[in-house]
Phi, psi and omega in degrees: 000135179253117178282124192213149163242133171238123174268125178254016185105150177049244180249021192259115186216130173261121179249111181247108177226137180051035180079010178256145182236112178244131170253130184256142178024074183296128175219100200239028181246156169279340174218129183238103179064234171269021176252142175241144181270137168277098181093175191289157179277124177261097185225020175285151169079038177255013173283149178074025178287155180257336181200152174239129173251120176262111179286327177190180186270000183301157186284345176268009173229327166238096183256113186292320183292327169292314175304324174300338176282003187242164182298126188281348172282350184282149175282141174245133182244122185214155185299153183301131182110346188254349179308323181301320175303317177290321181293332181284332177280355173103001187279133190283328181235114171234129181235119180267132178226162174246181181302134178063019175265088192299148175236123180266137183228106183046241180271006180248149170256136164244114185248121178273140180231177187298144159230140175261089188201139165294155189218011185293129168276133184304121171062041186191209202288152171233146177205182175281141170282143183224154162251175187235146160242107178276115185233136169212237169289338176228160182239132178240129181245119173260124189271350187061217164260132182201164166252175169299146182211151176300145181092350178301318181294341182264355176290146178303149179287129188257153171287323175222132176244125184263098199252107182298135184237359185199201177222239185224015185213186180293336179246155177282316187088157184287152174088003172232158179275135160264177185305314176298315181294327182301304189297330168292325167308318178290329173298323176283333183269326180048054175289160176301312186217142178248146176228118179280140185233178165065046179203157169057022180246314180228151180215160180297139185295340177284347188271149182252155185318308179306337179251015176265035182288343173295353178277333182249316191291331173304323181290321172299311177298327176286316175305319179292316174296317177296320180301314178290331190263315184220071187290354180262005173261122178290142178234130180233128181259114182264143173287151173301133188086354179278155182223171172211133175280132197282329178293319179298313191296321181294320173296324179290333181273357181274000000 
C-alpha cells in the first residue's frame, strides 16, 4: 500500500493512508455559479472512496453536481447542520460532526477541528466551518477554509498540512489565508510537509486574461513567505492532478 496525496484543484484532495481513501471538498466541474475552471477537470480514479469530508457549506466546497458523480454508498462527514443536503443527494451514510467529535473509519481516525470561516449557504443551511485531521500511520491536516485562529499552535503536529493560500479572485476576502498568513499558519503548525491548495483553479467569469495574475502569483508569494518564515518546513507545489508519495516526501525532507 502506498500512502499518497493527490491534488485535484481548489480544495479537492485525495488522501490515501493505510489503504484508505478520503476525498476532501469535491469540486469537479468546469463552471460553478459565476466561477470558471482554469484548465480541465482531473477527476479520474475516484472509485472506491472510503469517505468524503466536507469542510463547510459554501458552494465551492459542497457542490451538489460534483457529489452526484460519486458513489452514494460512500460515507460523508459534514459539519452539523449540513447533513440534510447530503441525504437529499442520496448518500446513505451521512455523519454530522462538531469540533473534536472523532470518527473512526477503518484504520483511520478523522478529527474535526476549528476553522475560522463563515459557512452559511445562500438561502439555506448554516453551520460551523471545520478542518479535519486524518490520522493513521501518518497524519494529514486538511485546514479547509480558515483564517488564523487562537489555538492553531496547539493542534498536534501533522506529517502533512494541506494549506489554503488564496481564494478564487483578485482579492482573498475575509476568512481566508493569504500567502503571508498561510506562512504564519505553517509557523504555528510546524508540519513535516506543506502542500498549498485553494489557489490557481477557479476565476470569476467577469475577469479577463490580463487580470488573472491571481491564478499564478499566490503560490510564488507563498513560497517566498514560507522560506522567510519557516525555512525548516518543506513545501511542495503540486500541479492540478499531481500527487506525492508520502514515504518518498518524508525521506526527501530529512
